[in-house]
N, C-alpha and C positions, 0 to 999 in steps of 0.2 A: 345646199342651202334649202331649208324648209320654208314653205309658204302657206298662206291661207287661201282657201278656195274663193274664187271671185264669181261663182255661179249666182244667178239671181236668187234672192231670198235668203242668202247666207249671212247677210249683215247682222241679223239678230241672233245668230248661233254663237254658242260658247266656243272659245278657241279650240278645245279638244274635239268639238263636233265638226268644225270647219277645217281642221288640220289636214294637210296633204303632204306627202313626203317630198324630198328634194328630187330634182330632175335626174340625179344619178341612180335613183331607185326605180325599179319597175312598178312597185306598188307598196302599200303600207306594210303588208306582211313581210316582204323582203327586207324593208328597213328594220322592222322589229327583230327578225331573225339575225340580221347582220349585227345589230347593236348588242344582242344577247351573246352572240358568238364572241364579239370583241371583248365583252365584259368577262366572260368565262376565261378567255385567254389571259386577260390582265390578272384575274384572281389566281390563276395557276402560278403566275410569277410571285404573287404574294405568299402562296403556300410554299414555294421553293425558298423564299427568303427566310421564313420562320423555320423551315426544315433544317436550315443551317444551325439555328439556335438549339433546336432539339437534338441535333447530332452532337453539338458541343456538350450539351447537358449529359447525354448518354455516355460520352467518352470520359468526362471527368467524374461522373457518378461511378463508373467502373473502376477508375483509378483510385479514387478516394471515397469508398462507400460509407465508411463510418463517419468520417469528417463531414461528408456531404449531408448526410441525414441530420447529424447534430447541428450543423450550421443552419439548416432550415428551421429546426425547432428553436434555435437560439435567437436568430435575427428576425424571423418573420412571425406575424400573428395570423393564424389561420382564420380567425373570426373576421378580421378586416377583409381578407380575401374572399370569404364566404359571402359577406354582405355585398361586395362588388359583383360577385357571381350572380346572385339573385337579381340584382339591379340590371345587369346586362341581359339575363334571360327575360326579364320583364320587357326590356327595350326591344328585343326581337319579336315579342308578341305584339307590341304596339305598332311596330313598323309593318307587320303583316296586316293588322287592322287598317292601317293607312292605305295599303294597296287594295284591300277589300273595299274600302270606301271609294276608290277610283273605279273599281270594277262595277260597283252598284250605283255610281253617279251620286254619291253623297259627299259633297265637297267639305262640309263641316267635319265629317269623320276623318278625312284626310288630314286636315289642318290640326285637329285636336290630337290625333295620335302621333303626328310628326312632332308636335310640341312636347308630348309626353316622352317620346323617344329621346329628344334632345335634352330634356331635363334629366333623364336617367343617365345619359352620357356625361352631362356636366357633373352630376353627382359622383359618378365613377372617377372622374379626373380630380375633383375636389378631395375625395377620400384618398386617392393615390398620392396626390401632392401634399396634402395637409397631415394625413395620419401616417404616411410611410416615408416618402422621400425627404421631407423637411426634417423630421426627427433623426433619420439616418444621416443626413448631411451634417447636422449639428454634432452628432456623436462620432463622426468619422467612419461610419460604416459604408465606405465607398468602394468602388471597383478597383482592382489591380493595385498599382503603385500608389494610388490615392488613399488607400486604406490606412487610417490612422487611429482606429479604435484601440483604446488602451487595455482592454481586457478580452482579447480574443479567446474563443473556446477551442480553436484548432489551428493547425499550421497552414491550412489551405482555405481559410475563410475568405480571403480576398478573391480567390478564384470563383467560389460559389457566388459571392456578391457581384462579380463581374458578369456572370451569366444572368443573374437576377436583374441587374440594372439595365443591361443591354436589351434583353428580351422584353422586359416590362415597359421600358421607356419607348422602344420601337412600337410596341403595341399601343402605348398611350398616344403617340403621334398619330397612329391610324384612327384612334378614337376621335382626336381633334379634327382630323380631316373629315371623318364621318359627320361631325357636328356641322362643319361648313357645308358639306354636300346636302345634308338634310335641311339646313336652313334655306339653301337655294331651292330645294323642293317645296318648302313652305311658301316661298315667294311665288313660285310658279303656280302652286295650288291657289294662292290668293287671286291669281289672274284667271283661274278656272282653266288651266292648261291640261289638267288631268281629268279623264273621264273614261267611260267604257270603251270608247273608240281609240283612245291614245293615252297610255300611261307607261310607256317603255322606260323613260328616264327614271321615273319613280321606282319601277320594278328593279332596274339595275342598281339604283342606290340601295334598295332593300337587300339585294344580293351581297353587295359590298359589306353592309352592316352585319349580315349573318356570318360572313367569313370572319369579321373582327370578333364577333361573339364566340364563334367556334374555337378560334385560336386561344382565347382566354380560357375556355373550358379545358384546354390541354395545359395551359400554363399554370392554372390554379392548383390542380392536384400535384403536378410535377414539382413545383417550387414550394408549396405550402404544406402538403400532406404526406407525400411519399418519403 
């Protein structure tokens, strides 16, 4: 449990200035290092999760190379994927600026860039749901046995779309979780809980967001371009 210092004169300090770690930590540095280690361990499990999708992609790509490539060109629009790629790259930049705002004690910079990051994330989901998922759903371009599209271009289109739907939908859920976490960061920033002395939560949220972006950097070329 974390507490605020009760030393005389601390009543007028911002929360990040008067912050002290919980009693189970020896000092603030130990808490910070422990939190970062825990976050990296969590992110390693996320990488393992998506590695399974990438392995499935590699296996089916080797089994059906021609069909796989043609299905990508037939069902996916690389321009939509490219737009979302640019948006996510921009969001990684703004989340870095938010962390920089904490390091330099500029609270307005934290809140502004977290807002921009969330707007980019929301745009990504709107594009994915409105420009890709919904039209595919209407046409029957669905995964596995749910595939009902009347004019397939190959015999294994349903397998390609299975990998596409599972991988991108799982990534989309991670984007949604990122929005929730970054919104909580905005609330904490409004309370002035981030500053040069303490911004571990914000930094870990930024690490999570970078992993989400990096995963998409792999998904985009594999699904839309290669």
